[in-house]
N, C-alpha and C positions, 0 to 999 in steps of 0.2 A: 444687171450691173454687178460686177464683182468688186469686192474690197473697196466700196465707196467711190468707184470711178464714175465720172460724169458720163452721160449718154454720148456726148460728142467724142470723148476719148475712146470709147469702146468701138465706135464705127471707123475711127481713123486707121489708116494703114500704118504699119510700123515706120515706114520711110517718112510719112507726113508728120508723125509724132516726133521723130528725131529732128526733123527740120524745125518744127515749132519749139522744141526744147533748146536748140542752138540759138534761134532768134531771141527767145526769152532770156537766155544767158547773155547774149550780146547786149541786149538792152539794159539788163541789170548791171553788167560790168561797166558799160558806158556811163550810166547815170551815177553809179557809185564812184567811179574814177573822177567824174566831173565834180561831184560834191566834195570829194576829198581834196582836189586841187583848189577849189574855191575856198574851202575851209582853211587850208594851209595859207593861201594867199591873204585871206582876211586876217589871220593871226599875225603874219609877217607885216602886213600893212599897219595894223593897230599897234604892233610892237615897235615899229620904227617911226611912226608919225603921231604927233599930237593932233587930234581931230578938233579943228576950230568950230565954233558955232556956224551953222549953215544958214545962209540967206536964201530961202526957197523962192524969193521973188525974182531972182536972177538965175537963168539957166547956165550951168557951166558944163560943157561937154568934156569928153575925154581928151587928154593931151594928144598932140599930133602923133607921137610915137606909138600910141595904142590904137590907132585907126586903121592899121594894116596888119595882115597876118604875120608878115615878116617882123614888123615892129613888136607885135605881141610876143612872138617867139624870142626875140632879142631881150625883151624886158623879163620874160619868165626865166630865161637862162641866167640872167643876172640876179635872179632870186629877188626881184622886186615884187612887192605885194600886189600892186595893181595889175602888173603883167601876169601874175599867177592867176588872179581872179578872172581876167580876160581869157586866159588859156583854158581855164575850167569851163567858161561859157562856150568857147569854141568846141571843146570836147562834147559838151551837152548838145550843141547844134549838130555836130558830126554823127552823133549816135543814131538818130533815126535815118540819116542818110546812109550810114553803114548797113543798117537793116535792109534798106531798099536795095543796096548793092548786093548784099547776101541773098536777098530774095531772087534777084536776077539770076545768080549762079544756081540757086536751088531749082528754079523753074527750068533753066537750061538743062540741068542734070536730069530732070524729070521729063524733058522734051514736051513741056506744056507751052506750045508756041504762042497761044493767045496771051498768057500771063507774061511770057518773055517780052512780047511786044508792049504790053501795058507798062511793065516795069521799066523798059528802055525809055518810054515816053516820060514817065515820072522822073527817072534819073536825069533825063535831058532837061526837063523843066527845073528841077532842083539845081542842076549845074548852072543853067542859064541865069536863074535868079540870084545865085550866090556869086557868080564870076562875071557874067556878061550883061546883066540887067541893070547897069548903072545909068542908063538914060541915053 
């Protein structure tokens, strides 16, 4: 091991290491962006609303306008706090999905057909559960 490199990094091909670095960067950017959006949304919400005492015995769901992706985008564009928080959560959910999508293209580029197939199946399941799995 040279310069404190881990054993797994020494045996990795440069192409694999580059793909791993891109995936790590993608995840860090996604989580950081999501956290920043949620933080800004929280500040906007607290700045514009007086938070009343909450009765935790009664469940109150999200307003109707925040239950769809288009509604969330509309509220976020209007710079409303709850819409921004929801947008941040959407970005957080999309981050690992983007990683799987990137993995598909990386495996395709490497011509690793087994992993291409597995990644397509995972992407299909993710897409179905997010879009088509409503019952």
